[in-house]
C-alpha positions, 0 to 999 in steps of 0.5 A, a space after each residue: 878572330 874571336 877567342 875559340 876557347 871561350 866560345 867552346 867552353 861557354 857553349 859547353 857550360 850553357 848546354 850543361 846547365 840546360 841538361 843538368 840544372 836539376 842536379 844542382 838545385 841548391 845553386 840553381 838561381 846562381 847558375 841560371 844567373 851565370 847562364 844569362 851572363 854567358 849568353 851575353 858574353 857569346 854575343 860580345 864574342 860575335 862582335 869582337 870577331 869582327 875586329 881584326 886588330 883588337 884594342 887593349 879593351 878587347 884583349 883584356 876583356 877576352 882574357 877576363 872572360 876566358 878566366 871566368 869561363 874556365 872557373 865556371 866550368 870547374 865549379 859546374 864539374 865539381 857540382 855534378 860530380 858531387 851530385 853523382 857521388 850522392 846519387 850512386 854512393 849514398 843518399 846524403 844528408 845535405 846538412 852533414 858538416 862536409 856537405 855544408 862546407 861544400 855548399 858554402 864554398 861553392 856558393 861563395 865561388 859562384 857569387 864571386 864569379 857572378 860579381 866579376 861578370 856583372 862588373 865586366 858587363 857594365 864595362 862591355 855595355 859602355 864599350 859596345 855602345 861606343 862600337 855601335 856608334 862608330 860602326 864595327 866596320 869603321 875599323 880599317 883593319 876589319 876590311 877583308 881583302 879579296 885575293 885576286 888572281 889572273 892567268 898571267 904569270 912570270 915563267 922565270 920565277 917558277 921552279 919545279 911543278 912540271 910533273 904536276 902540270 903535265 899530269 893534269 894536262 894528260 888528264 884533260 887533253 885526251 878525254 872524250 867526256 863532254 865536261 871533264 872536271 879536275 881539282 887541284 887542292 893544297 894548303 895556302 902557298 903550295 903553288 896551286 894557282 901557279 900550276 893552273 897558270 902553266 896549264 892555262 898558257 900551255 901551247 897544247 891547251 891553246 891549240 885544244 880549246 877554242 875558249 879559255 876562261 879564268 875566274 878568280 873566286 876567293 872567299 866571298 862568292 859574287 855570282 853576278 860578278 863571276 858571270 860578268 867576268 866570264 862574259 867579258 873574257 868571251 868578248 860579250 857586252 854585259 851592260 844592262 844584263 841582269 843575272 837571269 840573262 847572263 847565264 843563257 848568254 854564256 851558254 850561247 857563246 860557248 855552244 858548239 866549242 871546246 872550252 876550258 874554265 878555271 875556277 881559282 881559289 874556291 872556298 865554298 859552293 852553296 848552290 852557285 856552282 850548281 846553277 852555273 854548271 847547269 847552264 854550261 853547254 854539254 853537247 855530244 861531240 863537244 869535249 870541255 874541261 873545268 879546273 878547280 883550285 881550292 884548299 878544301 878537298 870537300 869543295 872539289 868533291 862537292 863541285 863534282 870532281 871525282 876523287 881520282 881526278 883530284 891532285 895535291 901538289 907536293 912541296 919542292 925538294 931541296 934542289 928545287 927550293 934552292 933554285 927558286 930562292 936564288 932566282 928571287 934573292 939573286 938573279 940566278 944560281 950563278 950569282 949566288 955562287 959569287 957570294 959563297 959566304 951567304 950560300 950556307 946561310 941561304 941554304 939553311 934559311 931555305 930548309 926552314 921553308 920546308 919546300 913551300 913555294 910562297 915561303 921561299 918567295 917571301 923570304 927571298 924577296 925579303 933578302 933581295 931588298 937587303 944589302 948582301 951582308 952576312 950580318 943581315 942574312 944571319 939575323 934573318 936566319 936566326 929570327 926566321 919565324 918572327 920575320 915571316 910572321 911580321 910580314 904584312 899584306 895579303 900575299 904574305 905566308 902567315 896571312 895566307 895561312 891565317 885565311 885557312 884558320 879563320 875559315 874554320 868553325 870554332 871547334 875545329 880551331 880548338 882542335 887545330 891549336 892542339 898541334 901547337 904543343 907537339 915538337 917540330 916534325 912530330 909524327 902524331 898519333 891520331 888516336 892520341 889527338 882524338 882522345 885528347 879532344 874528347 877528354 877536354 870536351 872540345 868534341 862531344 857526341 851528337 845524336 847517334 854519333 859518339 864523340 870519338 867518331 865525330 873527333 875522327 871526322 874533325 881530324 879528316 876535315 883538317 886534313 881535307 883543308 890541307 892544314 894537317 898531313 897524313 903520314 899513315 892511314 888504313 888503305 880500305 877507308 883512309 882512316 888516319 893512324 898518324 899525321 903531321 903538320 907543316 912547320 909553317 902551319 905549326 908556327 901559325 898555331 903557336 902564334 894563335 895559341 900564344 895570343 889566346 892563352 891556349 898554351 904558354 910559349 916564349 918568344 922563340 915558340 918554345 913552351 914555357 910552363 907557368 902557373 897560367 899554363 893550360 896545356 903542356 907537352 912535356 919533353 923533359 927539357 921544360 922547367 916545371 918548378 913554377 907549376 904547383 897546386 894553384 896551377 891552371 893546367 888542363 892537359 899534360 902530355 908526354 912528348 917523347 920516349 926518352 927516360 926523364 932525367 932525375 933532375 927533370 922529374 914529372 911534377 907530381 903536384 896536385 892539379 885540381 884543374 887537370 882533365 887530360 893526362 897522357 903518358 903514352 909516349 913514355 914508359 916512365 922508367 924513372 918514375 916510382 909507379 906507386 907515387 905516380 898512382 897516388 898522385 893520379 887518384 887525387 885528380 878529381 876532374 880527370 877525364 882522360 888517362 893514358 898509361 899505355 906501355 907502362 911496364 912497371 904497372 901491375 895493378 891499379 889502386 882501389 881508389 881509382 874508382 873515385 875518379 868519377 869524371 873519367 871518360 877514357 882509360 887507356 892501359 894498352 900494352 901494359 905487359 905486367 898489368 894483372 888485374 883491375 880493381 872492382 871499383 872500376 865499375 863505379 866509373 859511370 862516365 867511362 866511354 872507352 876502356 882499352 886493355 889491349 895487349 895486356 897478356 897478364 890480365 886474366 879477367 876483368 872484374 864482375 859488375 862491368 855491365 854497370 858501365 852503361 855509357 861504355 862505347 869501346 871495350 878492348 882487351 876483354 878476356 873471357 875468364 876461366 870457370 875457376 875465376 869466379 870474380 871475373 866478368 863473364 861474357 854474358 854480362 856484356 849484354 847490358 852494355 847497350 851503347 857498346 860500338 867497339 868490342 875486342 875479345 880475347 879467348 885463351 885455353 882456359 876461357 869458359 863460354 856457357 852455351 847460353 852466352 853464345 847469343 850475347 853479341 846479338 843483344 848489342 844492337 849498337 856494335 859496329 866493330 868486333 874483334 875475336 882473338 883466340 891466340 894460344 887456344 887449341 881447344 876444339 870445344 871453344 871453336 865449336 862454340 864460336 861456330 855457334 855465335 849469334 853475331 850482332 845485327 849491324 856489324 860493319 868491321 870484323 876481325 878474326 885472329 888465330 882462328 883454329 877452325 878448319 872452315 870459316 864460322 857458319 855465321 860468317 855469311 852475307 845474310 848474317 853480316 848484311 852491313 859488313 864493310 871490312 873483313 880481316 882474317 889473320 893467322 890460324 888454320 883455316 883451309 876452306 870457306 863454309 858454303 854459307 860464306 858464298 851467300 846465294 844468287 840474291 844475297 852477296 856481301 857488301 864488303 869493300 875491304 878485305 885483309 887475309 894474312 898468314 893463312 897458309 892453308 886457306 884454299 880459295 879462288 880469287 874469282 870466287 872472292 870477286 863474285 861473292 863480294 862484288 863491291 870489293 875495292 881494296 884487298 891486302 893479302 900476305 902469306 896466303 900461298 893457296 889463294 889462287 889467281 890473286 893478281 899480286 904477290 902474296 909471299 910478302 904483302 900484296 895490295 890490290 885496288 879496284 
């Protein structure tokens, strides 16, 4: 496994050098030399990736490359920030003393890095030459073990899974479909294959299907071997057959019969399944089924399984886990009771397995081979994670989970390792993860997709691969709000993060801050005295909401390398805010700052405008924040500015329209006529890259007639929220009725709207791309006639939310007729919503 962080950082550097080489002309030759060296390093990483058990030479070299790439990225960042400062602040004379000092120091640092790389280059040439002579694959440990499964199983070693089995049997037995496809997905070791074995050998299945075929696919698909396996199980001779002859022979053997095919442990599709599926018989009157097991939901869908026919098994409960453990470690639960002194230890060990059948079987088998000694069991109990990690073989827990990690792309590996710093059983904010990934550069925008959008895609991919679990998500489209990670997957991320120096951990998996630490999840328990101005820390995140004790204060040292600073889980009650802010403005490379919910924050210092690398600034929920400094408009890299739920904020400063890279703006308050320093609504038209806009309008807000068309200029806008809480002025709602909506809006939120009817522009013609509509609170009584569209114009809305609209009179049948694509509705306290099939006194949820 190659070092993911090196590949990401080296790739970023090479891309940045291509894009910005003109801005660092004074160091062009040295940077181009660096680029050449990094290209070579990427080639070395590709070779190193083939070595499963790395020699010390490889480990040392990876460590050196890692340090070099980080140092090089720091230098490039400094040069680009310096160039931007010269471009936007003043046309700097390159011969000023300050500039000359910067150039001298930078040139010296680049020369040092290139010199270190050159020395390493010579070592690597010799090493790679040796590898080339021996052959990379001569290393025994580089052999990829192919996991093999069969329909045979031991019923006595299975506990639970009955519900899963009967559910899927219920799907495939009564079906009249010619070919019914079912998917079973889940993380490694969850019992997907075991469930399928139970189904395959079920007496009702044996009676129902004339032919049953079991194919073990695994990671490397061999199309020819797959077809040979199928033919052999059909009793056909494969001797002398080429691939072109095998598929017609399979079709002939199955023609006119009901058949069941199991494709177990599928990792990828890439055309082979499409070819095979096309050759299977699908005659009228014939009813057959295919069961696919995979760790990736996307694979099941690509193979043609409908989402409604994808099943993800649950983990075993406490009772089932103990029963399974007893069958393995003892002969039965009865025997376990005879060793009462081991029972308590055994139950604690089982809890650590978190219901994962493979983990329970592994540790049960481990203890079965030991003497029934309290001391031995206690040692296993105290060193549980280490014992599991050191178990070898393709069927071990860590080996199974490692396969899922190895299958990830470099950037997905990077994102997964971030979970390692969160404490055990943490419920993690998806938004925090996404902002971290973007802030540290693990995810970057591409084409029309923003980095934030791609980062949410990455999270969805990790979830679909069953490495991350959803805790809370949006009902309409599955957008993840919070997530968590199974303890054993977390153990794997800690193991890899330690190996790759992603974070610093001790032998017990606890974070150990040191001068070499790159990322730290601060709980208040860590000893941070080792961190100082020479620290290499790049990400610092608070991990709990408890006030930090005086003897464990946040280390306010100057960390030149810090990119990510997130205090969103802590209100910083014991931290002097002026000292904190003074420290923050010294962090010149900072890219992401989150001060969510810091009650003592009243204003940001003017010098915040010096943080020119800042891309994400989150101040959501700062109840006493009153204003932002005018210097905020200097932050030309800013992509996200979140000021939601800051009730004391009267306006944002003029000049906001200069933030040409802004993609998300939340908490924009339309100022009053008296607030002459405030940013007017009309200025937003210059934010051409804006995709998300959340606007607050209060009693004092002033909107000029000519500003009513501003939203129509925002061609990229996809999400719009208008909140008029506390506003009672009829004049405001008259003007809001005359807004020109953005042309490509996909989500619309209208809150505390005091108009009697919905705005005229809220119609399917003006909002032709709208997928989600949310209206909450307010005095709405009727929908405007334009809301209904016409015979040829209907809404494309798929999700609808109506809450606390006690006076709204509308027929559910009308909603369904004007919104034919509707598939998800939430309704609450809408007492006059007629014929709605769910109770709306609390929260009624309807799904198509």
